[in-house]
N, C-alpha and C positions, 0 to 999 in steps of 0.2 A: 320503244317499239310501238307501232300502231295496234290499236286493240284488236283489229280484224286478224293480226297475224299471230296473236298469243295462243289461241287454240291450236293452230297448226304447228307452232314451235314447241308446245307442251306435249303434243301428240308425237312429233318426230323425236323428242327427248325421251318419250317412253317407249316407243317402237324400236328405234335404232339400236339400242343395246340388246334388245331380244334378237334382232334379225342377225347382228354380229354374233352373239353367243349360238344362236342356231347354225350359222354358217361355219364357225369353227367347229362345231360338235359335228356337223356333217362331213368336214374334211377328214376328221378322225375316223368317225364310224364307218364311212364309205371307203376308207383306204384299202380294205381287202378287195373291193371291187376294181379300184384304179390297178392294184397289183395284177389282178386276173385279166384285166383289159390289157395291160401292157404285155402280158404273155401271149395274149391272143393276137395282138399287133404285130409282135415279132416272130408269131408262128413257132412258139416254142414246141420242139418235137415230142417231148413226153406228153403234153396237154393235148396236142393234136391227135396223137396216137390213141390216147385213152378216149378222146371224144368221138373219133370215127369208130372205134371198136364198139362203143356203146351205141351208135346210130345203127350199125349194122345188125347187132344182136337185138336190139329193141324192135327195129323195123321188120326183122325176120319173125319175130313172134307176132306182130300184128299182121303181116301178110298172110300167116298161117290161120288166123282167127278172124273171119269175116265179122262175127258179132262184136268182137273187140274193136275192130276197125270202126264199125258203126257207132259203138258208145264213145269212142274218142272223138269221132266228128261232131257228135251231139254235144258232149262235153267243150269242145272248142268254141262252138256257136254260143252257148250259154254264157260262157265266159269271155265274150268279146269286152273290151274295155269300156265301151259305152254302157253295156248292159251291167258290167260290174259296178261301174259309179251311179247309175241309175237306182241300182239296188241299194245303194247307201242313203238314198233320200229319205225312206221312212225312218232310218235310224236317226238322221239329222233332225226330222221333224219331231220325233220323240224326245230328243235332247234338248231341243229349242222350247218345246212345249212344257217340259218339266224344269225349266228354268237355268239351264246350263247354256245360255246364250252366247258367251264369249267363247265358251269351249266348242260350241257348234260352228261359230265362225271360224275358229282355228282349224277344225277338223276339215271342213268343206275347202277352205282355202289350201290346206295342206295336199288334200287329194288332188285338186285341179292343178296345182303348180308341180306336183309330183308326176301327174300324167304327162306334162309338158316336157319335165326334165328327163323322163324315161325316154320320150322320142328323141331329145337331143343327144342323149348317150348313144343311140343308135347311129345317128349321123356323124358322131365323133369317131366311133370306132369302125364303122363301115365294114363289118364282118359279113361275107357272103353266107347263105344258106348252106346247109350240108348238101354235098354232091355225092351221089352213090347211084348204082345201078338199080333199075326199076323201083323208083320213089313211090311210097304208098300215099302221099300227099304233098301238095305245094303251098307256098305261101309267099306273098310279096315283101318287098323291103329287106331291110338287113336284119342280121341274126342275133347281135349282142347288144344289150340283153334282151332276154324274151319279154316282149310286150305283155303277153297274157299272164305269166308267172309274175311279172313286176306289179302290174296294175291289180291283180287279184290280191296279192300281198298287201300293196299299199292301201287298198281300200279297207280290207278286214282289219289290220293292224291299226291304221288310224281310227277306225270305227270303234275298235274295242277301247282304245285309249281315251276317245270322246266320250263313250258312254260309260267308262269304268266307274264314276261316282255312283250311277245307277245300279249297274251290275254288282257293285260291292254290297249291295243292300240284299242281294238274292242269297239263298242258302248256298253253302260251299260246293256241294255237287253240282249245282246248276251253273255257278260260274266256271268250274272246271269243264263240263260238258261244252259250254259256249266256245272256250278257249281251244279246247280239243278239237271241236268241229271246225273251227277257222284254220287250225293247223293241218287238219286232214284235207280240207279244201286245196289249200295252197299246195300241199305235197301231190295231190292228184292232178292239179293243174300243170305242175311242173312235169310231172311223168307223162301226162297227155301229150305236150309238145315234143318230147323225146320219142315217144312210141309213135308218134305221127311222122317222126324223122324230119321235122321242120326246125328244130332247134337242138344244138348240142347240148349235152349236160352242163358244160361250163356256162352256157347262156342262161339256163334256168337258174342255175345256183346264183350266177351275178344278178339276175332279176330280183330274186327273193332277198338277197344281202343288201341290195340298193335300195329296195323298199324299206326294209328294216332300218337301215342307217338314217334314211331321210325322214321316216316317220318319227323315229325317236329324237334326231336331232332337232326337228321342228319343235317337239313337245318341250325339250330341255330349253329351247329359246322362249317358247311361249310361257313357261313356268318361271323364268326368270324375273326377278323384281329388282331393278336398279336401286341402288342406295340413293336416298334423298340428301342432296347437299344441306348441310346444317348452316343455318344463318346466324 
């Protein structure tokens, strides 16, 4: 083999098993989202009824409380996908400077690829936005999965994994507080979408589950160390 091809060949031998392992893990971890998407696609009556009732109840509360509506709109703007991933930049710089360079490259790549996969999922399912009388807000594009819920969860979970070797050195209460804060932000973002009436509950659940599945599957692939062939 020409010497110029050897580094590329070694790189492929190192990366390919990681990619395959990550893809297999994603197929398993994201299975609940596939099931949920299938139920949405066939318009399963029980799911549609629960979704519609939840939307009507949630938007009824929002409509009756103008201050809540203003807070929800503000939250929506803060957690636009590009805002979310921009907020991950200081975390990536921190992990890079502290020597976790491979982990940083993995985290940034996972977030960017995940962002694209979330968009592709919408195009595959093509679920229409909720329809109901007197909507409190509107949003463009398809509904399943929720982009806000997916991207917020994707960024926060991936960032936590990426920075965990550094966070692990913190006192236990501080670590718990960071993880709890991330969970609260994810839940509030999911609720924001439902109370604004722009996503069904199943959309936000799917968004969070998809983010968790992809982030952990990617990490399993990244951590995999293929066995070296004995000579």
